[in-house]
N, C-alpha and C positions, 0 to 999 in steps of 0.2 A: 470321614469319622463316623462313629456310631451316632446316628442322628438323634435318637431319643435322649441319650446321655448329654449330647451337646445342647439340645433345647432345654433340658433341665437346668443348665447353667444360666439360662436367661431369666430364671425366676418367673414372676407373674407375666413378664413380657412374652414368655414362651407360649402364652395362650392367645396372642394376637392372631387374627385370621390370616394375615399375610405370612406369618411364620408357619402356620399349619399348611398353607397352600404351597409354599416353597419346599417344605419337607416332603409333601406328597409328590411334587414334581421331581425332586432329586431321586427319591426312592423308585418312582415309576421309570424314570429314564435309565437308572442303573439296572433295573430288573428286566425291562421290556425294550429298551432302546429309545433313542431320541424321537423316532417317528411315532411312537405310541405315547409320547409324553407331551400333551399340549401345554403351552406356556401358561403359567399362573399370572395373576394380576401384578405385573412388574412395576406399575406405577405405585400401587399400594406398598409393595416391598421397598421401593425407593423412599417413600415417605417414612416408612418404619425405620429404615436405616438412618435417615437424616435425623429423626427424632432421637434415635438411640444414642447419638453422640452427646446429647445434652441430658437425657433422662436415665440412661442405664449407668449403674456403678462401673467404674473403670475395670473391675475384675470380671464383669459380665460382658463387657463390650467385645472382648475377643470372640466369644461364641457367636455373636451376631455377624461379625466380620467373616468368621469361618463359614457360616452358612452361605453368605454371598460369594465367597471364594469358590465353593463347590459349584454353585449355580453358574458362575461365569465361565466354567469350562465349556458350556454349551454356547456355540457362536451366536445363537439367536438371542441369548441373554446379554452377552457382551455387546452385540450389535445394538440392542435396544438402548443400553446405557450410553453407548457412543453417540446416539442421536437424541438423547433426552434433552429437553429444553434447558439451556445454560449448563448442561452436564452436571446438574445440581447434586445428584447422589454421589458420584465419584469425587467431585471436587470437595464436597462437604467432608467426606471421609479422609481424603488426603490432607486437607487443611487442618482437620482436627488432630491427626497424628503428628504432622510436622510441627505444630505449635505447642504440643505438650512438652513442658520443660524437660522432664525425665520420662520418656515414653517406656512403658513396661515392655520387656523383651518379647513376650508372646504376641502382644498387639502390633508391635513394629514388624515382626516376622510375617504375621498373617496379612498385614497391609501390603507388604512387598509381594506376597503371593497373589493377593487380589489384583494388584497393579499388573503383574505378569499375565494373569489370566485374561485381562482385558484384550490382550493381543491374540486371543483365540479367534477373534473375528477380523477378517481382512478390512472390514469397514472401520473398526475401532483403530486399527493400526494406521489408518490415514487421518481420521477425524481428530485423533489425539493431537495432531499438529495444527489444526485449524483454530484451536482456542489456546492462545499463548499461555494463559494461566494454568491450563491443564498440563501441557508439556513441561512448563517450568516447574510445576509442582512435582511431577514425576522425577525430573532431574534433581530437585531439592531432596526428595525422598531417598534417591540413590546416594547423594553426597553425604547426607547426614547419617545414613545407615553404614556407610563405609568407615565412619569414625568409631564404630563399636569395636573396641579392642578385645572384648571378652568373648563374644559369641561368633565363631567362625561361620556358622550357618546363616547368620544375618548378612555377613559380608558376601557369602556365596549368592544368596538371594538378591542382594543389591547388584552384584555383577550380572546376574541373569536378567534383571530388569534393564540394566545398561545395554546388554546385548539386544534386547527387544527394541529399545529406543534407537540404538545405533543401526540395527538391521533394517528397521522400517524406514529410517532416513536414507540409508544407503540404497534401498530399493528404489526410492523416488529419485535419488541422485542418478542412478544408472538408467532408469527407464524414462525419466522426464528431463534430465539434465538441469536439475534445480535442487536446492536444499530445502527440505521440509522442516527440519529442526533449526531454530534460530541460531545464528552463528555464536551469539553470546552464550546460549545454552550448551552448544557443542564445546566451547572453550571451557566452560565451568565443569562439564562432565569429564572431559579429557584431563583437566588438571587434577580433579579428584581421583580419577583412576590411576594416574601416574604416581600421585602421592601414596595411594593405597598399595600399589605394587611395590613401592620402595620399602614399605613397612611390613608387608605380609610375610610372615615366617611360619605360619601354622598350617595353612590350608592350600594344598595343590589345586583343589577345585576352585577356590577363590582366584588364584593366579590365572588358571585357565580361562575362567569366565571374564575376568578383567582384561586379559590380553586379547581375547576374541572381540570384546566390545571396542577396545581401542583400535584394533585392526579395521573393524567396520567403520568406525568414525573417520579414520585417516585415509583409507584406501580410496583413491580418486577424488580426494577433497581438493578444492581449488588451491593451487600452489601459492597464490599470492594472498591467501586468506589468513585470518588470525589464528585458526586452528593449527596450521602448519607452522606458523611463527612460534606458537606456544610450545609445540613439540621440540623445536630447535632450542628454545630457551631452556626448557626443562630437561634437555639431553635425553629425549625419549628413546633415541636409537640405542 
């Protein structure tokens, strides 16, 4: 997005040094390439993002999330937040959005994109499963977003995040013969996807994303597990 216009939406918070540094990083990376763009102070940015959930007005919070979304495209940035102590920044943002009774459309959509961009780092695609509260929060973000009957692009983004989760778990399943995503989370995700597929009438992109995610979840899953049982009960075939 146009960075100056985006930062203007932050109001006085746009003058924070961490905002200025991430703006410079994004602009330099886009113009000169990643090799010429040294990382900004990501710890300071993380503290800013965590504070933003309680100090910024709801209508300004989208802009802060959008800055982080763009930064997370860089695997160095997503890798940093994948290893952050207690995964504080990402979990704070996820919990904030999940717990808003009526989350604004633009904030929910950009949060889905933030979550998807975490997977730009191979490291993040593994560590996301090491903290149960992290993977469960991502599953909860998917399931709650699939309930949006009005905005098809929210459902498409939720389907894309489901692909990332299911794909990362499938990779571990095939390479290490184990399940990375907890069985209860797999069951919850699959049930949500099947219900959404039954109701989806507007978006071919949503159907495609959800079907791909379901395929990755089920393919080579343990035959005697709860996931396969759920698929039989819900007539997934």
